[in-house]
DSSP file (Angstrom, degrees, kcal/mol; ACC not computed):
  #  RESIDUE AA STRUCTURE BP1 BP2  ACC     N-H-->O    O-->H-N    N-H-->O    O-->H-N    TCO  KAPPA ALPHA  PHI   PSI    X-CA   Y-CA   Z-CA
    1    1 A M     >        0   0    0      0, 0.0     4,-1.4     0, 0.0     3,-0.2   0.000 360.0 360.0 360.0 -34.1    0.0    0.0    0.0
    2    2 A L  H  >  +     0   0    0      1,-0.2     4,-2.0     2,-0.2     5,-0.2   0.879 360.0  56.4 -63.9 -37.1    2.9    2.4    0.7
    3    3 A A  H  > S+     0   0    0      1,-0.2     4,-1.2     2,-0.2    -1,-0.2   0.868 103.7  55.2 -61.8 -34.8    4.1    1.8   -2.9
    4    4 A A  H  4 S+     0   0    0      1,-0.2    -1,-0.2     2,-0.2    -2,-0.2   0.878 109.1  46.1 -65.7 -37.5    0.7    3.0   -4.1
    5    5 A V  H  < S+     0   0    0     -4,-1.4    -1,-0.2     1,-0.2    -2,-0.2   0.852 111.4  52.3 -72.9 -34.2    1.0    6.2   -2.2
    6    6 A L  H  < S+     0   0    0     -4,-2.0    -1,-0.2    -5,-0.1    -2,-0.2   0.682  86.0 100.1 -79.5 -17.9    4.5    6.9   -3.3
    7    7 A T     <  -     0   0    0     -4,-1.2    -3,-0.0    -3,-0.2     6,-0.0  -0.377  60.2-153.6 -70.0 149.6    3.8    6.5   -7.0
    8    8 A T  S    S+     0   0    0     -2,-0.1    -1,-0.1     5,-0.0     3,-0.0   0.727  70.2  79.0 -96.2 -24.0    3.4    9.7   -8.9
    9    9 A R  S  > S-     0   0    0      1,-0.1     4,-2.3     2,-0.0     5,-0.2  -0.712  72.3-140.9 -90.2 134.8    1.2    8.6  -11.8
   10   10 A P  H  > S+     0   0    0      0, 0.0     4,-2.6     0, 0.0     5,-0.2   0.877 101.6  52.9 -60.4 -38.9   -2.5    8.2  -11.1
   11   11 A A  H  > S+     0   0    0      2,-0.2     4,-2.3     1,-0.2     5,-0.2   0.917 110.9  45.9 -65.7 -41.7   -2.8    5.0  -13.2
   12   12 A E  H  > S+     0   0    0      2,-0.2     4,-2.4     1,-0.2    -1,-0.2   0.901 112.8  51.3 -65.7 -39.7    0.1    3.3  -11.3
   13   13 A R  H  X S+     0   0    0     -4,-2.3     4,-2.0     1,-0.2    -2,-0.2   0.917 111.0  47.7 -62.7 -43.1   -1.4    4.4   -8.0
   14   14 A A  H  X>S+     0   0    0     -4,-2.6     4,-1.6     1,-0.2     5,-1.1   0.897 112.2  49.4 -65.5 -40.2   -4.8    3.0   -8.9
   15   15 A M  H  <5S+     0   0    0     -4,-2.3    -1,-0.2     1,-0.2    -2,-0.2   0.899 111.5  48.7 -66.8 -39.1   -3.3   -0.3  -10.1
   16   16 A A  H  <5S+     0   0    0     -4,-2.4    -1,-0.2     1,-0.2    -2,-0.2   0.867 115.2  44.1 -68.3 -35.6   -1.2   -0.7   -6.9
   17   17 A M  H  <5S-     0   0    0     -4,-2.0    -1,-0.2    -5,-0.2    -2,-0.2   0.704 100.1-139.8 -82.8 -19.7   -4.2    0.0   -4.7
   18   18 A G  T  <5 +     0   0    0     -4,-1.6    -3,-0.2     1,-0.2    -4,-0.1   0.840  36.0 168.1  68.4  34.1   -6.5   -2.2   -6.8
   19   19 A R    > < -     0   0    0     -5,-1.1     3,-1.5     1,-0.1    -1,-0.2  -0.709  30.6-151.0 -84.4 124.9   -9.5    0.0   -6.7
   20   20 A P  G >  S+     0   0    0      0, 0.0     3,-1.1     0, 0.0    -1,-0.1   0.759  92.5  66.3 -67.1 -22.9  -12.2   -1.1   -9.2
   21   21 A Q  G 3  S+     0   0    0      1,-0.3     3,-0.4     2,-0.1     4,-0.1   0.629  91.9  64.4 -73.0 -10.5  -13.5    2.5   -9.6
   22   22 A D  G <>  +     0   0    0     -3,-1.5     4,-2.0     1,-0.2    -1,-0.3   0.016  62.6 116.4-100.6  28.4  -10.2    3.4  -11.2
   23   23 A V  H <> S+     0   0    0     -3,-1.1     4,-2.7     1,-0.2    -1,-0.2   0.879  73.6  56.7 -61.6 -37.5  -10.7    1.1  -14.2
   24   24 A R  H  > S+     0   0    0     -3,-0.4     4,-2.5     1,-0.2    -1,-0.2   0.907 106.0  49.3 -62.5 -41.5  -10.7    4.2  -16.5
   25   25 A E  H  > S+     0   0    0      2,-0.2     4,-2.0     1,-0.2    -1,-0.2   0.908 112.6  47.5 -64.5 -40.9   -7.3    5.3  -15.2
   26   26 A R  H  X S+     0   0    0     -4,-2.0     4,-2.3     2,-0.2    -2,-0.2   0.903 112.0  50.3 -65.5 -40.1   -5.9    1.8  -15.8
   27   27 A A  H  X S+     0   0    0     -4,-2.7     4,-2.5     1,-0.2    -2,-0.2   0.894 108.9  51.5 -65.1 -39.1   -7.4    1.7  -19.3
   28   28 A M  H  X S+     0   0    0     -4,-2.5     4,-2.5     2,-0.2    -1,-0.2   0.890 109.3  50.6 -65.0 -38.0   -5.9    5.1  -20.1
   29   29 A A  H  X S+     0   0    0     -4,-2.0     4,-2.1     2,-0.2    -2,-0.2   0.907 111.4  48.3 -64.6 -40.8   -2.5    3.8  -19.0
   30   30 A A  H  X S+     0   0    0     -4,-2.3     4,-2.5     2,-0.2    -2,-0.2   0.894 111.0  51.3 -65.2 -39.0   -2.9    0.7  -21.2
   31   31 A M  H  X S+     0   0    0     -4,-2.5     4,-2.7     2,-0.2    -2,-0.2   0.921 109.2  49.7 -64.1 -43.8   -4.0    2.9  -24.1
   32   32 A A  H  X S+     0   0    0     -4,-2.5     4,-2.3     1,-0.2    -1,-0.2   0.905 111.6  49.0 -61.9 -41.1   -0.9    5.2  -23.7
   33   33 A L  H  X S+     0   0    0     -4,-2.1     4,-2.5     2,-0.2    -1,-0.2   0.910 110.7  50.6 -64.3 -41.8    1.3    2.1  -23.6
   34   34 A T  H  X S+     0   0    0     -4,-2.5     4,-2.7     1,-0.2     5,-0.2   0.928 110.7  49.1 -61.5 -45.6   -0.4    0.7  -26.8
   35   35 A W  H  X S+     0   0    0     -4,-2.7     4,-2.9     1,-0.2     5,-0.2   0.922 111.3  49.6 -59.2 -44.8    0.1    4.0  -28.6
   36   36 A K  H  X S+     0   0    0     -4,-2.3     4,-2.6     2,-0.2    -1,-0.2   0.913 112.0  47.6 -63.5 -42.9    3.8    4.2  -27.6
   37   37 A I  H  X S+     0   0    0     -4,-2.5     4,-2.5     2,-0.2     5,-0.2   0.941 114.9  45.3 -64.1 -47.4    4.4    0.6  -28.8
   38   38 A R  H  X S+     0   0    0     -4,-2.7     4,-2.7     1,-0.2     5,-0.2   0.917 113.5  50.2 -62.2 -42.5    2.6    1.2  -32.1
   39   39 A F  H  X S+     0   0    0     -4,-2.9     4,-2.3    -5,-0.2    -2,-0.2   0.926 112.6  46.1 -62.1 -45.5    4.4    4.5  -32.6
   40   40 A M  H  X S+     0   0    0     -4,-2.6     4,-2.3    -5,-0.2    -1,-0.2   0.892 113.3  49.5 -65.9 -39.6    7.8    3.1  -31.9
   41   41 A A  H  X S+     0   0    0     -4,-2.5     4,-3.0     2,-0.2     5,-0.3   0.914 112.1  48.1 -65.4 -41.9    7.2    0.0  -34.2
   42   42 A A  H  X S+     0   0    0     -4,-2.7     4,-2.7     1,-0.2    -2,-0.2   0.891 111.9  50.0 -66.1 -38.1    6.0    2.3  -37.0
   43   43 A Q  H  < S+     0   0    0     -4,-2.3    -1,-0.2    -5,-0.2    -2,-0.2   0.913 114.6  44.4 -64.0 -42.5    9.0    4.5  -36.6
   44   44 A H  H  < S+     0   0    0     -4,-2.3    -2,-0.2    -5,-0.2    -1,-0.2   0.930 122.0  36.2 -69.3 -46.9   11.3    1.5  -36.6
   45   45 A E  H  < S-     0   0    0     -4,-3.0    -2,-0.2    -5,-0.2    -3,-0.2   0.940  78.0-166.3 -74.4 -48.5    9.7   -0.2  -39.6
   46   46 A G     <  +     0   0    0     -4,-2.7     7,-0.6    -5,-0.3     2,-0.3   0.557  64.4  64.6  72.2   5.6    8.7    2.8  -41.6
   47   47 A R  E     -A   52   0A   0      5,-0.2     2,-0.4    -5,-0.1     5,-0.2  -0.982  60.3-156.9-153.7 161.9    6.5    0.6  -43.7
   48   48 A R  E >  S-A   51   0A   0      3,-2.2     3,-1.2    -2,-0.3    -6,-0.0  -0.938  83.6  -4.4-145.2 120.9    3.4   -1.5  -43.5
   49   49 A G  T 3  S-     0   0    0     -2,-0.4     3,-0.1     1,-0.3    -1,-0.0   0.787 125.9 -62.3  67.2  27.8    2.7   -4.3  -46.0
   50   50 A G  T 3  S+     0   0    0      1,-0.2     2,-0.4     0, 0.0    -1,-0.3   0.331 118.2 101.8  83.1  -9.4    5.8   -3.5  -48.0
   51   51 A V  E <  S-A   48   0A   0     -3,-1.2    -3,-2.2     1,-0.0    -1,-0.2  -0.911  81.2-109.2-111.0 134.6    4.5    0.0  -48.9
   52   52 A K  E     -A   47   0A   0     -2,-0.4    -5,-0.2    -5,-0.2    -6,-0.1  -0.388  40.8-176.2 -62.7 132.2    5.7    3.1  -47.1
   53   53 A Q        -     0   0    0     -7,-0.6     2,-0.1   -11,-0.1    -4,-0.0  -0.964  30.3-104.4-127.8 145.5    3.1    4.5  -44.8
   54   54 A P    >>  -     0   0    0      0, 0.0     4,-1.0     0, 0.0     3,-0.9  -0.418  26.1-125.4 -66.9 147.2    3.3    7.6  -42.7
   55   55 A V  H 3> S+     0   0    0      1,-0.2     4,-2.3     2,-0.2     5,-0.2   0.838 107.7  67.2 -60.6 -33.4    3.8    7.0  -39.0
   56   56 A R  H 3> S+     0   0    0      1,-0.2     4,-2.2     2,-0.2    -1,-0.2   0.857  95.8  55.0 -58.1 -36.9    0.7    9.1  -38.3
   57   57 A Q  H <> S+     0   0    0     -3,-0.9     4,-2.1     2,-0.2    -1,-0.2   0.928 109.0  46.3 -65.0 -45.0   -1.5    6.4  -39.9
   58   58 A D  H  X S+     0   0    0     -4,-1.0     4,-2.4     1,-0.2    -1,-0.2   0.881 111.1  53.5 -63.5 -36.9   -0.2    3.7  -37.6
   59   59 A F  H  X S+     0   0    0     -4,-2.3     4,-2.1     1,-0.2    -1,-0.2   0.892 107.7  50.8 -64.1 -39.1   -0.6    6.0  -34.7
   60   60 A G  H  X S+     0   0    0     -4,-2.2     4,-2.3     2,-0.2    -2,-0.2   0.891 109.1  50.5 -65.0 -40.2   -4.3    6.5  -35.7
   61   61 A V  H  X S+     0   0    0     -4,-2.1     4,-2.6     2,-0.2     5,-0.2   0.927 110.5  49.6 -62.6 -44.4   -4.8    2.7  -35.9
   62   62 A A  H  X S+     0   0    0     -4,-2.4     4,-2.6     1,-0.2    -2,-0.2   0.886 109.5  52.5 -61.7 -38.5   -3.3    2.3  -32.4
   63   63 A K  H  X S+     0   0    0     -4,-2.1     4,-2.4     2,-0.2    -1,-0.2   0.919 110.8  46.3 -64.9 -43.4   -5.6    5.0  -31.1
   64   64 A R  H  X S+     0   0    0     -4,-2.3     4,-2.3     2,-0.2    -2,-0.2   0.911 113.5  49.0 -65.6 -41.8   -8.7    3.4  -32.5
   65   65 A V  H  X S+     0   0    0     -4,-2.6     4,-2.3     1,-0.2    -2,-0.2   0.925 112.1  48.6 -62.9 -44.0   -7.7    0.0  -31.2
   66   66 A A  H  X S+     0   0    0     -4,-2.6     4,-2.5     1,-0.2    -2,-0.2   0.900 110.6  50.6 -64.5 -40.8   -7.0    1.4  -27.8
   67   67 A R  H  X S+     0   0    0     -4,-2.4     4,-2.5     2,-0.2    -1,-0.2   0.911 110.8  48.8 -63.6 -41.6  -10.3    3.2  -27.6
   68   68 A A  H  X S+     0   0    0     -4,-2.3     4,-2.4     2,-0.2    -2,-0.2   0.903 111.6  50.0 -63.7 -40.5  -12.2    0.0  -28.6
   69   69 A L  H  X S+     0   0    0     -4,-2.3     4,-2.6     2,-0.2    -2,-0.2   0.918 111.2  48.4 -63.3 -44.1  -10.3   -1.9  -25.9
   70   70 A I  H  X S+     0   0    0     -4,-2.5     4,-2.6     2,-0.2    -2,-0.2   0.924 111.1  50.5 -62.4 -44.7  -11.1    0.7  -23.3
   71   71 A S  H  X S+     0   0    0     -4,-2.5     4,-2.2     1,-0.2    -1,-0.2   0.924 112.6  46.2 -59.9 -45.1  -14.8    0.7  -24.2
   72   72 A R  H  X S+     0   0    0     -4,-2.4     4,-2.6     1,-0.2     5,-0.2   0.904 112.0  50.7 -66.0 -41.0  -14.9   -3.0  -24.0
   73   73 A M  H  X S+     0   0    0     -4,-2.6     4,-2.6     1,-0.2    -2,-0.2   0.906 110.7  49.5 -62.9 -40.7  -13.1   -3.1  -20.7
   74   74 A M  H  X S+     0   0    0     -4,-2.6     4,-1.9     2,-0.2    -1,-0.2   0.908 111.9  48.4 -65.2 -41.2  -15.5   -0.5  -19.2
   75   75 A Q  H  X S+     0   0    0     -4,-2.2     4,-2.0    -5,-0.2    -2,-0.2   0.938 113.8  45.8 -63.7 -46.8  -18.5   -2.4  -20.4
   76   76 A I  H  X S+     0   0    0     -4,-2.6     4,-2.7     1,-0.2    -2,-0.2   0.900 112.0  51.1 -64.9 -41.1  -17.3   -5.7  -19.0
   77   77 A S  H  X S+     0   0    0     -4,-2.6     4,-2.1    -5,-0.2    -1,-0.2   0.859 108.3  52.9 -67.0 -33.0  -16.3   -4.1  -15.7
   78   78 A E  H  X S+     0   0    0     -4,-1.9     4,-2.0     2,-0.2    -1,-0.2   0.919 111.1  46.6 -65.2 -43.5  -19.7   -2.6  -15.4
   79   79 A L  H  X S+     0   0    0     -4,-2.0     4,-2.7     2,-0.2     5,-0.2   0.921 110.8  52.0 -64.0 -44.0  -21.3   -6.0  -15.9
   80   80 A I  H  X S+     0   0    0     -4,-2.7     4,-2.6     1,-0.2     5,-0.2   0.907 108.3  51.9 -59.9 -41.8  -19.0   -7.6  -13.4
   81   81 A E  H  X S+     0   0    0     -4,-2.1     4,-2.2     2,-0.2    -1,-0.2   0.917 111.0  47.2 -61.1 -43.9  -19.9   -5.0  -10.8
   82   82 A L  H  X S+     0   0    0     -4,-2.0     4,-2.1     2,-0.2    -2,-0.2   0.922 113.2  48.1 -63.8 -44.2  -23.6   -5.7  -11.4
   83   83 A L  H  X S+     0   0    0     -4,-2.7     4,-2.1     1,-0.2    -2,-0.2   0.882 112.8  48.1 -66.2 -37.9  -23.2   -9.4  -11.1
   84   84 A R  H  X S+     0   0    0     -4,-2.6     4,-2.5    -5,-0.2    -1,-0.2   0.882 109.0  53.6 -69.9 -36.7  -21.1   -9.2   -8.0
   85   85 A R  H  X S+     0   0    0     -4,-2.2     4,-2.2    -5,-0.2    -2,-0.2   0.907 108.4  51.0 -62.1 -40.0  -23.7   -6.8   -6.4
   86   86 A R  H  X S+     0   0    0     -4,-2.1     4,-2.4     2,-0.2    -2,-0.2   0.924 110.1  48.7 -62.6 -44.7  -26.3   -9.4   -7.1
   87   87 A E  H  X S+     0   0    0     -4,-2.1     4,-2.3     1,-0.2    -2,-0.2   0.899 110.3  52.0 -61.6 -40.3  -24.2  -12.1   -5.5
   88   88 A D  H  X S+     0   0    0     -4,-2.5     4,-0.9     2,-0.2    -1,-0.2   0.897 109.4  49.3 -63.3 -40.4  -23.7   -9.9   -2.5
   89   89 A I  H >< S+     0   0    0     -4,-2.2     3,-0.7     1,-0.2    -2,-0.2   0.927 112.0  48.0 -64.9 -44.5  -27.4   -9.3   -2.1
   90   90 A I  H 3< S+     0   0    0     -4,-2.4    -2,-0.2     1,-0.2    -1,-0.2   0.881 110.9  51.7 -63.4 -37.5  -28.2  -13.0   -2.3
   91   91 A A  H 3< S+     0   0    0     -4,-2.3     2,-1.7    -5,-0.2    -1,-0.2   0.636  84.7  93.5 -75.9 -13.7  -25.4  -13.8    0.3
   92   92 A D    <X  +     0   0    0     -4,-0.9     4,-1.7    -3,-0.7    -1,-0.1  -0.570  44.6 163.6 -84.4  81.9  -26.7  -11.3    2.8
   93   93 A H  H  > S+     0   0    0     -2,-1.7     4,-2.7     1,-0.2     5,-0.2   0.819  70.5  60.1 -70.2 -31.7  -29.0  -13.6    4.8
   94   94 A A  H  > S+     0   0    0     -3,-0.2     4,-2.2     2,-0.2    -1,-0.2   0.919 106.8  46.3 -63.2 -42.4  -29.2  -11.2    7.8
   95   95 A W  H  > S+     0   0    0      2,-0.2     4,-3.2     1,-0.2     8,-0.3   0.914 112.2  51.3 -64.5 -42.8  -30.8   -8.5    5.5
   96   96 A R  H  < S+     0   0    0     -4,-1.7    -2,-0.2     1,-0.2    -1,-0.2   0.909 113.5  44.2 -61.1 -42.3  -33.2  -11.1    4.0
   97   97 A D  H  < S+     0   0    0     -4,-2.7     3,-0.3     1,-0.2    -1,-0.2   0.860 119.3  42.8 -70.9 -35.1  -34.3  -12.2    7.5
   98   98 A R  H  < S+     0   0    0     -4,-2.2     2,-0.3     1,-0.2    -2,-0.2   0.906 133.9  11.5 -77.6 -44.2  -34.6   -8.7    8.8
   99   99 A D     X  +     0   0    0     -4,-3.2     4,-2.4    -5,-0.2    -1,-0.2  -0.708  63.8 172.6-141.3  83.1  -36.3   -7.1    5.8
  100  100 A G  H  > S+     0   0    0     -3,-0.3     4,-2.5    -2,-0.3     5,-0.2   0.884  81.5  50.1 -61.6 -42.1  -37.5   -9.6    3.3
  101  101 A E  H  > S+     0   0    0      2,-0.2     4,-2.4     1,-0.2    -1,-0.2   0.935 112.7  45.7 -63.6 -47.3  -39.4   -7.0    1.2
  102  102 A G  H  > S+     0   0    0      2,-0.2     4,-2.4     1,-0.2    -2,-0.2   0.889 113.0  51.0 -63.3 -40.0  -36.4   -4.7    0.9
  103  103 A H  H  X S+     0   0    0     -4,-2.4     4,-2.2    -8,-0.3    -1,-0.2   0.924 111.8  46.6 -63.2 -45.6  -34.1   -7.6    0.1
  104  104 A L  H  X S+     0   0    0     -4,-2.5     4,-2.4     1,-0.2    -2,-0.2   0.879 111.6  52.0 -65.1 -38.4  -36.3   -8.8   -2.6
  105  105 A E  H  X S+     0   0    0     -4,-2.4     4,-2.6     2,-0.2    -2,-0.2   0.907 110.1  48.3 -64.5 -42.7  -36.7   -5.3   -4.0
  106  106 A A  H  X S+     0   0    0     -4,-2.4     4,-2.4     2,-0.2     5,-0.2   0.902 112.4  49.1 -64.5 -40.6  -32.9   -4.8   -4.1
  107  107 A L  H  X S+     0   0    0     -4,-2.2     4,-2.0     1,-0.2    -2,-0.2   0.900 111.7  49.2 -65.0 -40.6  -32.5   -8.2   -5.8
  108  108 A R  H  X S+     0   0    0     -4,-2.4     4,-2.3     2,-0.2    -2,-0.2   0.914 110.7  51.0 -63.8 -43.3  -35.2   -7.3   -8.3
  109  109 A D  H  X S+     0   0    0     -4,-2.6     4,-2.1     1,-0.2    -2,-0.2   0.930 112.0  45.0 -61.7 -46.9  -33.5   -3.9   -9.1
  110  110 A V  H  X S+     0   0    0     -4,-2.4     4,-2.1     1,-0.2    -1,-0.2   0.871 112.4  52.3 -68.5 -34.5  -30.1   -5.4   -9.7
  111  111 A S  H  X S+     0   0    0     -4,-2.0     4,-2.2    -5,-0.2    -1,-0.2   0.892 109.6  49.2 -66.9 -38.2  -31.6   -8.1  -11.8
  112  112 A E  H  X S+     0   0    0     -4,-2.3     4,-2.5     2,-0.2    -2,-0.2   0.870 109.2  53.1 -66.5 -36.1  -33.4   -5.5  -13.9
  113  113 A S  H  X S+     0   0    0     -4,-2.1     4,-2.5     2,-0.2    -2,-0.2   0.896 108.8  49.2 -64.7 -39.7  -30.1   -3.6  -14.2
  114  114 A I  H  X S+     0   0    0     -4,-2.1     4,-2.5     2,-0.2    -2,-0.2   0.916 111.5  49.4 -65.0 -42.5  -28.4   -6.7  -15.5
  115  115 A G  H  X S+     0   0    0     -4,-2.2     4,-2.3     2,-0.2    -2,-0.2   0.893 111.5  49.0 -62.3 -40.1  -31.2   -7.2  -18.0
  116  116 A A  H  X S+     0   0    0     -4,-2.5     4,-2.2     2,-0.2    -2,-0.2   0.905 110.6  50.4 -66.1 -40.9  -31.0   -3.6  -19.1
  117  117 A W  H  X S+     0   0    0     -4,-2.5     4,-2.6     1,-0.2    -2,-0.2   0.924 110.4  50.9 -61.0 -43.6  -27.2   -4.0  -19.5
  118  118 A N  H  < S+     0   0    0     -4,-2.5     4,-0.3     1,-0.2    -2,-0.2   0.910 111.6  45.9 -62.3 -43.8  -27.7   -7.1  -21.6
  119  119 A S  H  < S+     0   0    0     -4,-2.3     3,-0.4     1,-0.2    -1,-0.2   0.861 114.9  48.3 -69.9 -33.2  -30.2   -5.4  -23.9
  120  120 A T  H  < S+     0   0    0     -4,-2.2     3,-0.3     1,-0.2    -2,-0.2   0.901 123.2  30.7 -70.8 -41.3  -28.0   -2.4  -24.4
  121  121 A H  S >X S+     0   0    0     -4,-2.6     4,-1.2    -5,-0.2     3,-0.8   0.121  82.0 120.9-105.9  19.8  -24.8   -4.3  -25.1
  122  122 A R  T 34 S+     0   0    0     -3,-0.4     3,-0.4    -4,-0.3    -1,-0.2   0.865  77.8  44.4 -54.9 -42.9  -26.4   -7.3  -26.8
  123  123 A A  T 34 S+     0   0    0     -3,-0.3    -1,-0.3    -4,-0.2    -2,-0.1   0.737 110.5  55.8 -76.4 -21.2  -24.5   -6.9  -30.1
  124  124 A A  T <4 S+     0   0    0     -3,-0.8    -1,-0.2    -4,-0.1     2,-0.2   0.669  94.2  76.7 -88.2 -16.9  -21.1   -6.1  -28.4
  125  125 A V  S  < S-     0   0    0     -4,-1.2     2,-0.0    -3,-0.4   -53,-0.0  -0.581  85.9-102.4 -96.9 158.6  -20.8   -9.3  -26.3
  126  126 A D     >  -     0   0    0     -2,-0.2     4,-2.3     1,-0.1     5,-0.2  -0.271  35.5-104.9 -74.8 166.0  -19.9  -12.7  -27.4
  127  127 A A  H  > S+     0   0    0      1,-0.2     4,-2.4     2,-0.2     5,-0.1   0.849 116.0  53.0 -62.5 -38.1  -22.5  -15.5  -27.9
  128  128 A Q  H  > S+     0   0    0      2,-0.2     4,-2.4     1,-0.2    -1,-0.2   0.930 111.1  45.0 -67.2 -44.8  -21.6  -17.4  -24.8
  129  129 A L  H  > S+     0   0    0      1,-0.2     4,-2.5     2,-0.2     5,-0.2   0.906 112.9  52.1 -64.4 -40.6  -22.0  -14.5  -22.5
  130  130 A R  H  X S+     0   0    0     -4,-2.3     4,-2.5     1,-0.2    -2,-0.2   0.901 109.2  50.8 -60.8 -40.7  -25.2  -13.4  -24.2
  131  131 A H  H  X S+     0   0    0     -4,-2.4     4,-2.1     2,-0.2     6,-0.2   0.928 110.4  48.4 -62.1 -46.7  -26.5  -17.0  -23.7
  132  132 A F  H  <>S+     0   0    0     -4,-2.4     5,-2.9     1,-0.2    -2,-0.2   0.915 114.7  45.2 -61.4 -43.4  -25.6  -16.9  -20.0
  133  133 A L  H ><5S+     0   0    0     -4,-2.5     3,-1.1     3,-0.2    -2,-0.2   0.898 112.0  51.0 -69.5 -40.2  -27.3  -13.6  -19.5
  134  134 A T  H 3<5S+     0   0    0     -4,-2.5    -1,-0.2     1,-0.3    -2,-0.2   0.882 114.5  43.6 -64.4 -38.2  -30.4  -14.4  -21.5
  135  135 A N  T 3<5S-     0   0    0     -4,-2.1    -1,-0.3    -5,-0.2    -2,-0.2   0.303 113.3-117.8 -91.5   9.6  -30.9  -17.6  -19.5
  136  136 A A  T < 5 +     0   0    0     -3,-1.1     2,-1.4     1,-0.2    -3,-0.2   0.816  62.6 149.0  58.4  34.5  -30.2  -15.9  -16.2
  137  137 A S     >< +     0   0    0     -5,-2.9     4,-2.4    -6,-0.2    -1,-0.2  -0.607  14.9 164.1 -90.8  72.0  -27.1  -18.1  -15.5
  138  138 A Y  H  >  +     0   0    0     -2,-1.4     4,-2.4     1,-0.2    -1,-0.2   0.796  65.3  54.9 -70.7 -30.5  -25.5  -15.2  -13.6
  139  139 A A  H  > S+     0   0    0      2,-0.2     4,-2.1    -3,-0.2    -1,-0.2   0.919 113.2  43.6 -66.6 -42.1  -22.8  -17.2  -11.8
  140  140 A K  H  > S+     0   0    0      2,-0.2     4,-2.5     1,-0.2    -2,-0.2   0.892 112.5  53.4 -67.2 -39.4  -21.6  -18.6  -15.2
  141  141 A A  H  X S+     0   0    0     -4,-2.4     4,-2.7     2,-0.2    -2,-0.2   0.904 108.6  49.9 -62.1 -41.1  -21.9  -15.1  -16.7
  142  142 A L  H  X S+     0   0    0     -4,-2.4     4,-2.5     2,-0.2     5,-0.2   0.934 111.3  47.8 -63.3 -46.6  -19.8  -13.7  -13.9
  143  143 A A  H  X S+     0   0    0     -4,-2.1     4,-1.9     1,-0.2    -2,-0.2   0.908 114.9  46.1 -61.2 -41.6  -17.1  -16.3  -14.4
  144  144 A H  H  X S+     0   0    0     -4,-2.5     4,-2.4     2,-0.2    -2,-0.2   0.899 112.0  50.5 -69.0 -40.0  -17.1  -15.8  -18.2
  145  145 A A  H  X S+     0   0    0     -4,-2.7     4,-2.5     2,-0.2    -2,-0.2   0.897 110.0  50.1 -65.6 -40.0  -17.0  -12.0  -17.8
  146  146 A V  H  X S+     0   0    0     -4,-2.5     4,-2.4     2,-0.2    -1,-0.2   0.907 110.7  50.1 -64.1 -41.0  -14.1  -12.1  -15.4
  147  147 A A  H  X S+     0   0    0     -4,-1.9     4,-2.2    -5,-0.2    -2,-0.2   0.907 111.1  49.5 -63.4 -41.1  -12.2  -14.4  -17.9
  148  148 A L  H  X S+     0   0    0     -4,-2.4     4,-2.5     2,-0.2    -2,-0.2   0.911 110.2  50.6 -62.6 -42.3  -13.0  -11.9  -20.7
  149  149 A Q  H  X S+     0   0    0     -4,-2.5     4,-2.2     1,-0.2    -2,-0.2   0.913 110.5  48.8 -63.4 -42.3  -11.7   -9.0  -18.6
  150  150 A D  H  X>S+     0   0    0     -4,-2.4     5,-2.6     1,-0.2     4,-1.1   0.887 111.1  51.0 -62.3 -39.1   -8.5  -10.9  -17.8
  151  151 A Q  H  <5S+     0   0    0     -4,-2.2     3,-0.2     1,-0.2    -2,-0.2   0.901 110.0  49.2 -65.8 -40.9   -8.1  -11.7  -21.5
  152  152 A L  H  <5S+     0   0    0     -4,-2.5    -2,-0.2     1,-0.2    -1,-0.2   0.869 110.6  50.4 -66.2 -36.0   -8.5   -8.0  -22.4
  153  153 A K  H  <5S-     0   0    0     -4,-2.2    -1,-0.2    -5,-0.2    -2,-0.2   0.709 116.5-117.2 -73.6 -19.1   -6.0   -7.0  -19.8
  154  154 A G  T  <5       0   0    0     -4,-1.1    -3,-0.2    -3,-0.2    -2,-0.1   0.671 360.0 360.0  91.7  17.7   -3.6   -9.5  -21.2
  155  155 A N      <       0   0    0     -5,-2.6    -4,-0.2    -6,-0.2    -5,-0.1   0.441 360.0 360.0 -83.7 360.0   -3.3  -11.7  -18.1
């Protein structure tokens, strides 16, 4: 934790502290790294497909790829947060015993949020995740979404 406080860059600090709300900062750091790698490769190669291309074009491609990656990571992390919130609500037996109506209402709300997320991002997710969400297999959907997020991060 001390290393997190001592770092000067916000993205490094967020990664060291492991705060899920700082996904955007981590994604921006990944995007910057992607841009730098593409830029350096384009500078070194000076060509693409045997035909000379300006470095700016490769930089633009890297920027679009990085933006798409960030968008996908943000979508997946939003879904993971909803699915984990649902699991937390289900696991809270004390709340269920104390206030059954409130517990059921919270569970209904988060389930509706998951359904809304699914309908909004239906075209952007892969078939297996869409299948899990459509059939309300939320534990499987969570496991698959976490695996997708790890794959996007490169872990």
